[in-house]
C-alpha positions as CSV (number, residue, x, y, z in Angstrom):
1,M,-49.5,-35.1,-7.1
2,D,-50.2,-33.1,-4.0
3,I,-47.3,-30.4,-3.4
4,E,-47.3,-30.5,0.6
5,L,-45.5,-27.1,0.5
6,F,-48.3,-24.9,-0.5
7,T,-50.2,-26.4,2.5
8,S,-50.4,-24.4,5.7
9,H,-47.9,-27.4,7.1
10,G,-45.9,-26.7,4.4
11,L,-45.6,-22.9,4.6
12,D,-45.0,-23.4,8.3
13,Y,-42.0,-25.5,7.5
14,L,-40.8,-22.8,4.8
15,V,-40.9,-20.1,7.4
16,R,-39.1,-22.5,10.1
17,W,-36.6,-23.6,7.5
18,I,-35.6,-19.7,6.6
19,H,-35.4,-19.2,10.6
20,F,-33.0,-22.0,10.7
21,L,-30.8,-20.4,7.8
22,A,-31.0,-16.9,9.3
23,G,-30.2,-18.0,13.1
24,I,-27.3,-20.1,12.1
25,T,-25.9,-17.1,10.1
26,W,-26.8,-14.8,13.0
27,I,-25.5,-17.0,16.2
28,G,-22.4,-18.1,14.0
29,L,-21.1,-14.5,13.5
30,L,-21.6,-13.8,16.9
31,Y,-19.4,-16.7,18.0
32,Y,-16.9,-15.7,15.8
33,F,-16.9,-12.2,17.1
34,N,-16.6,-13.4,20.3
35,F,-14.5,-16.3,20.0
36,I,-12.4,-15.8,17.3
37,Q,-12.2,-12.3,16.1
38,G,-12.1,-10.5,19.6
39,E,-9.1,-12.7,20.4
40,Y,-7.2,-12.0,17.3
41,F,-7.9,-8.3,18.0
42,K,-5.9,-8.8,21.3
43,E,-3.1,-9.9,19.5
44,A,-3.0,-8.3,16.0
45,E,-0.6,-5.6,15.3
46,G,-2.3,-2.1,15.2
47,E,-2.1,-1.5,11.4
48,H,-3.4,-5.1,11.0
49,R,-6.2,-4.5,13.6
50,A,-7.1,-1.1,11.9
51,G,-7.3,-2.9,8.4
52,A,-9.6,-5.4,9.4
53,I,-11.9,-2.9,11.5
54,Q,-12.1,-1.0,8.1
55,K,-12.3,-3.7,5.5
56,L,-13.7,-7.1,7.4
57,L,-16.0,-5.6,10.1
58,P,-18.4,-4.0,8.0
59,R,-18.9,-7.2,6.0
60,V,-19.3,-9.3,8.8
61,L,-21.9,-6.6,10.8
62,W,-23.9,-6.5,7.4
63,W,-24.5,-10.5,7.4
64,F,-24.7,-10.2,11.4
65,R,-27.3,-7.5,11.8
66,W,-29.5,-8.8,8.6
67,G,-29.6,-12.5,9.9
68,A,-30.7,-11.2,13.2
69,M,-33.3,-9.4,11.6
70,L,-34.3,-12.0,9.5
71,T,-34.1,-14.6,12.5
72,F,-36.4,-12.1,14.5
73,L,-39.1,-11.6,11.9
74,T,-39.5,-15.0,11.2
75,G,-39.7,-15.8,14.7
76,V,-42.5,-13.2,15.2
77,A,-44.3,-14.9,12.0
78,M,-44.2,-18.5,13.8
79,L,-45.3,-17.0,17.2
80,A,-48.2,-15.0,15.6
81,Y,-49.9,-18.4,13.9
82,R,-48.6,-20.7,16.5
83,G,-49.5,-18.5,19.4
84,A,-47.2,-17.2,21.8
85,G,-48.4,-18.6,24.8
86,T,-47.4,-22.6,23.7
87,S,-45.5,-23.1,26.4
88,Y,-43.1,-21.6,29.0
89,D,-40.1,-22.8,27.4
90,I,-40.8,-20.8,24.1
91,T,-41.8,-18.1,26.1
92,I,-38.3,-17.8,27.8
93,G,-36.5,-18.7,24.6
94,A,-38.5,-15.9,22.6
95,T,-37.8,-13.7,25.2
96,L,-33.9,-14.0,25.2
97,G,-34.0,-13.7,21.5
98,T,-35.8,-10.7,21.3
99,I,-33.7,-9.0,24.0
100,M,-30.2,-10.5,21.6
101,F,-32.0,-8.5,18.5
102,L,-32.4,-5.4,20.1
103,N,-28.7,-5.8,21.4
104,V,-27.6,-6.0,18.0
105,W,-29.6,-3.2,16.3
106,L,-29.9,-0.7,19.5
107,I,-26.5,-1.3,21.0
108,I,-23.9,-3.4,18.8
109,W,-24.3,-1.8,15.4
110,P,-24.8,1.7,16.3
111,N,-21.5,2.0,18.6
112,Q,-19.5,-0.4,15.9
113,K,-20.5,2.2,13.2
114,I,-18.6,4.5,15.6
115,V,-15.7,2.1,15.8
116,I,-15.5,1.7,12.2
117,A,-15.9,5.6,11.3
118,S,-13.0,6.3,13.9
119,A,-10.5,3.8,12.3
120,V,-11.5,5.2,8.8
121,Q,-10.6,8.5,9.8
122,V,-7.5,7.8,11.5
123,A,-6.4,5.7,8.3
124,E,-7.0,9.1,6.2
125,G,-4.7,10.8,8.5
126,G,-7.4,12.4,10.8
127,E,-7.8,12.2,14.6
128,A,-9.9,9.2,16.2
129,L,-13.3,10.1,17.4
130,P,-13.4,10.6,20.9
131,E,-16.5,8.6,21.2
132,A,-15.0,5.5,20.0
133,A,-13.0,4.9,23.2
134,V,-16.6,4.8,25.1
135,S,-18.7,2.8,21.8
136,A,-16.0,-0.2,21.9
137,P,-16.8,-1.2,25.3
138,K,-20.4,-1.1,25.0
139,A,-20.6,-2.9,22.1
140,A,-18.1,-5.5,23.5
141,L,-20.6,-5.9,26.3
142,A,-23.5,-6.3,24.6
143,S,-21.9,-8.7,22.3
144,R,-20.9,-10.5,25.4
145,T,-24.3,-10.6,26.7
146,N,-25.9,-11.9,23.6
147,T,-23.2,-14.7,23.8
148,L,-24.3,-15.3,27.4
149,F,-28.0,-15.4,26.3
150,S,-27.6,-17.7,23.4
151,F,-27.0,-20.5,25.6
152,P,-30.4,-20.9,27.6
153,M,-32.1,-19.3,24.2
154,L,-30.8,-22.3,22.2
155,W,-32.0,-24.6,25.2
156,F,-35.2,-23.6,25.6
157,M,-36.3,-22.8,21.8
158,G,-35.0,-26.6,21.2
159,S,-37.0,-28.0,24.2
160,S,-40.3,-25.9,23.0
161,A,-39.7,-27.6,19.3
162,H,-38.9,-31.3,20.5
163,L,-40.6,-31.7,23.4
164,P,-44.2,-31.9,23.5
165,N,-45.0,-30.6,26.9
166,G,-41.7,-28.6,27.4
167,L,-38.9,-29.5,29.7
168,V,-41.3,-29.4,32.8
169,T,-44.7,-30.5,32.4
170,D,-46.2,-28.7,35.4
171,A,-43.7,-25.5,35.3
172,S,-45.4,-22.6,37.1
173,T,-46.1,-19.0,36.6
174,L,-44.1,-18.2,39.7
175,G,-41.0,-20.1,38.3
176,L,-41.5,-18.3,34.8
177,G,-42.0,-14.8,36.5
178,A,-38.4,-15.6,38.5
179,I,-36.7,-16.7,35.4
180,L,-37.9,-13.3,33.6
181,V,-36.6,-11.4,36.9
182,V,-33.1,-13.0,36.2
183,I,-33.0,-12.3,32.3
184,A,-34.3,-8.7,33.0
185,A,-31.2,-8.0,35.2
186,L,-28.8,-9.6,33.2
187,A,-30.1,-7.7,30.2
188,A,-29.6,-4.3,32.2
189,N,-26.1,-5.4,33.1
190,G,-25.6,-5.6,29.4
191,I,-26.1,-1.8,28.8
192,I,-24.9,-0.2,32.0
193,G,-22.8,-3.0,34.0
194,K,-19.3,-5.0,33.3
195,Q,-18.2,-8.1,31.6
196,G,-17.2,-9.5,35.0
197,P,-16.6,-13.2,34.2
198,M,-17.3,-12.9,30.4
199,T,-14.2,-11.0,29.9
200,S,-12.5,-14.4,28.6
201,V,-13.9,-16.8,26.2
202,R,-13.4,-19.6,28.7
203,G,-15.7,-17.5,31.2
204,V,-18.5,-16.7,29.0
205,I,-18.8,-19.9,27.8
206,H,-19.0,-21.5,31.5
207,S,-21.2,-18.6,32.1
208,G,-23.9,-19.3,29.3
209,I,-23.6,-22.9,30.4
210,G,-24.2,-22.0,34.2
211,L,-27.0,-19.6,33.3
212,T,-28.8,-22.3,31.5
213,V,-28.7,-24.7,34.4
214,V,-30.0,-21.9,36.6
215,L,-32.9,-21.4,34.4
216,Y,-33.7,-24.7,34.3
217,G,-33.1,-25.2,37.9
218,I,-35.7,-22.6,38.6
219,M,-38.2,-23.9,36.5
220,V,-37.9,-27.6,37.9
221,V,-37.7,-25.9,41.8
222,L,-40.8,-23.4,41.6
């Protein structure tokens, strides 16, 4: 009996399966933060919100950041043996995913640690950390940006896996370059800009769908 799992195709499938599991965990919790927890925090009483920040948020963030890490590492592994230049679709999807991963580890998690430490200090009778007032909006903006990026990221990742020649068979380097410029501008806004239309749940969903249409449109036109 041949065991396909121990062949190169089987190992490829195993890594892809882990990538799926980790990605579902990561993106699922991203949507939980943006669609559920954030809205609850707006309405919750102060003591309930503080309790959730101290006891719930650290647990969720553990799964969130390590889900992102495992998704990223398995993605890098697949790109390494499949070839990063397989299609423009995977290049765009991988770029978006990498920025999202960096946002998690370099912006969201460091700033949320400050928010959690501040809540704990207040609960113990101390004063809130002054930097927490700045850290919370930074983390929220990066999280909203990741939600925005998740729509086109999943669109292009999916097309790279299920459409043999990508979304546009004769996609140009000019189109790819224009798309990367748009992504870079939005990524910069996620660091030093504002939420704008992404402030509401409906707004970020509409923005994510709109960005997907725009990036696809650039690929088609250019």
